[in-house]
C-alpha positions, 0 to 999 in steps of 0.5 A, spaced: 755 607 754 756 613 751 751 615 745 756 619 739 753 624 734 756 623 728 751 628 725 755 634 725 761 640 729 762 646 732 765 648 726 760 645 722 755 649 725 760 656 726 762 654 719 753 654 717 754 660 721 759 664 718 756 662 711 749 665 713 753 673 715 756 673 708 751 673 705 749 680 707 756 683 705 756 689 702 760 695 699 763 700 703 762 707 700 768 711 695 771 716 697 774 721 693 779 726 696 782 733 690 789 732 691 789 739 686 785 744 683 788 747 678 787 755 675 787 758 669 791 764 665 799 764 666 798 758 672 796 752 669 791 750 664 789 742 663 793 736 666 793 731 661 800 726 661 798 719 666 801 722 672 807 717 674 810 717 682 816 717 686 816 716 693 810 719 696 810 724 689 807 725 684 809 728 677 805 730 671 804 735 665 799 741 663 798 742 656 797 749 657 799 755 663 805 757 665 809 764 663 809 763 655 802 758 655 805 752 652 804 747 658 809 745 664 811 739 668 809 739 675 809 735 682 805 735 687 806 730 694 800 725 694 797 729 701 796 735 697 802 740 698 808 742 695 806 743 689 810 745 685 812 748 677 818 744 675 819 747 668 815 751 663 815 750 655 817 754 652 816 753 644 823 752 643 823 745 647 817 744 645 809 745 647 804 741 650 807 736 653 803 728 654 807 724 656 812 722 662 816 716 663 820 715 670 826 711 670 831 712 676 831 720 677 830 722 671 824 723 667 822 722 660 818 726 656 814 729 650 812 735 646 806 735 641 809 740 638 814 746 638 822 744 637 828 749 634 827 747 626 827 755 624 821 753 620 815 754 625 810 750 621 816 743 621 816 744 628 812 738 630 814 735 637 820 734 642 823 730 647 825 731 653 828 729 659 828 733 667 831 731 673 825 730 678 828 736 683 826 740 676 834 741 675 838 738 668 832 739 663 835 737 656 832 737 650 834 731 647 831 731 641 826 736 636 822 732 630 820 735 623 814 733 621 818 732 613 822 727 616 820 724 623 813 725 623 810 729 628 804 730 634 808 724 639 803 723 643 805 716 647 809 715 653 816 714 651 818 706 653 825 706 656 829 700 655 836 699 657 839 706 655 834 706 648 827 709 648 822 707 643 815 712 642 811 714 637 809 719 632 802 721 631 802 723 624 808 727 619 809 726 610 812 719 612 807 714 607 802 720 606 802 722 614 800 716 617 805 716 623 811 713 626 814 708 631 822 711 633 827 710 637 833 713 640 838 713 646 837 717 652 842 721 651 838 724 645 843 721 639 841 715 634 834 717 632 831 711 628 824 710 625 823 704 626 817 703 622 812 708 618 804 706 617 800 707 612 792 707 611 791 699 610 796 696 615 793 702 621 795 708 621 796 715 626 799 710 632 797 714 639 796 709 644 803 707 648 807 702 646 807 695 650 813 691 652 814 684 651 820 680 651 824 682 643 817 685 640 812 691 641 804 690 642 800 697 640 793 700 636 793 706 632 786 710 632 785 709 624 786 704 618 786 698 617 781 693 612 775 698 616 778 704 617 776 704 625 783 701 627 788 696 628 792 692 633 799 690 632 805 687 634 813 689 632 820 687 633 823 692 638 829 692 632 822 695 627 823 687 623 816 684 623 811 688 623 804 684 623 797 686 624 793 682 629 786 685 629 782 689 625 777 692 628 770 693 626 766 698 629 759 697 631 755 693 635 760 687 635 767 690 636 770 696 639 773 702 634 779 707 635 783 704 640 788 710 641 790 708 648 795 703 652 794 696 653 795 691 660 798 685 660 796 679 664 801 673 661 799 672 654 793 677 654 792 684 653 786 688 655 786 695 652 779 700 650 776 703 644 773 710 643 767 709 639 763 702 638 759 697 641 752 697 642 751 705 643 758 706 640 761 710 646 766 706 647 768 698 650 774 694 654 776 688 649 782 682 651 786 679 645 791 675 646 799 676 645 798 672 638 791 675 636 787 671 637 781 669 643 779 676 641 773 678 645 769 684 648 769 685 655 763 691 656 761 696 652 758 703 655 752 705 656 751 713 657 749 711 665 756 707 666 761 711 663 763 714 654 770 714 652 773 710 657 780 712 659 786 707 658 786 701 664 790 700 672 790 693 673 790 691 681 790 682 681 784 680 677 781 686 676 781 693 672 780 700 674 779 705 669 775 712 668 771 715 662 771 722 660 763 722 659 757 720 660 755 717 668 750 720 673 752 727 671 755 726 664 761 729 668 765 721 667 766 715 672 770 710 675 770 704 674 771 697 675 771 689 672 774 683 674 779 681 668 773 675 664 768 681 664 764 680 669 762 684 675 763 691 671 761 696 676 760 704 677 764 706 683 766 713 682 760 719 678 764 726 677 760 732 679 764 738 674 766 745 677 765 747 684 766 739 686 770 734 683 773 735 677 770 732 670 773 729 664 777 723 667 782 722 661 788 719 664 790 712 666 789 713 673 795 709 678 794 705 683 798 706 690 795 701 696 788 701 696 788 709 692 789 711 686 791 717 683 788 720 675 787 727 673 780 731 670 782 735 664 776 740 667 773 741 674 776 744 681 774 751 683 777 754 676 774 749 672 781 747 669 781 740 671 783 736 677 789 731 680 784 726 685 785 721 689 779 715 690 780 710 695 777 704 693 771 701 696 773 695 701 768 689 702 764 689 709 761 685 713 756 691 715 750 690 720 745 685 720 738 687 719 733 685 724 731 679 720 738 679 718 739 676 725 733 673 726 735 667 719 743 667 723 740 665 729 735 660 727 741 656 722 745 657 729 739 654 732 738 649 728 747 646 727 747 647 734 741 642 735 743 637 729 750 637 733 746 635 740 
């Protein structure tokens, strides 16, 4: 006579043991490497634009430096080799380059100042293009504050053969800013929308294109003069304010960054607002509904967050200051607002940089970004941060005893 026991199985026993092991899983230590440390004087000063990548090469800008001390465009390989100055601005072709957009082998960008207007006081920024090898630099358009506005800052959107961007100010509508479009050869410049204080002013953040609509934010204006979240059709029609930021402990203020889209939800950040008035992370649906704060920053986890980078259901970002050394942090948070974690605390000059100031670029499991200061000469860095993977560390003696007991009980039950 045979006896069959249905109380368990070898597979069930292994699952129980595996579950016990998972209880002791942890996180690997974080690793940050300096790809490049900027030098002062006429070499380069203060990286600014979000990095863009082609193959193993990163491209960016500095606000100053170069032979004219007007800023420059640079490239550097991800391993830190082959640092190259691609262009040095001279005022007539722009000054203070603030953004880059990569399309094929062409970089499009803007400068916040300079241009060919005879009256320097009216030369308020340019749109330019340059090939990734540094050839064929072209100044596509010079802004005139009295007509088109001034101080373009947002990253250009390249859709088809059209470039779209924003001006942070200008004479139109009392210096409140505008959205513009132009062909990528520099022709057909058009003002699509001029802002006003009641409906938002100072559109410093990037535009996000979804179908035939742009979504964006203004740094000020609106019902509480704390900025707005808006939508607008690509032809400039149907401008709609979807959220008026209010600041204070229950909302953010000064949402001057770009947005990240996941399905019908957009994620962004504000410079101030929240419980400690040093910045927030928020989510909002495309129709303006379901606005919620995901995180309100404290000094310990950083203040003044940078634009966000998405990887699956995790958002990564940096902060300009705060953290353990008040030099900024790198953090992660789930898109549902759970599991906020400080992954790295910057340590400043001579060590690893300070004041993260751009959206990080994700390549595999590595985040590339820039700091405004820090590095050997305290003029900023390009860094690579390896996202720590979940690991199963070696269990302690106590953990081993628990696992052994669980395994023994499971085995006896199976027998």
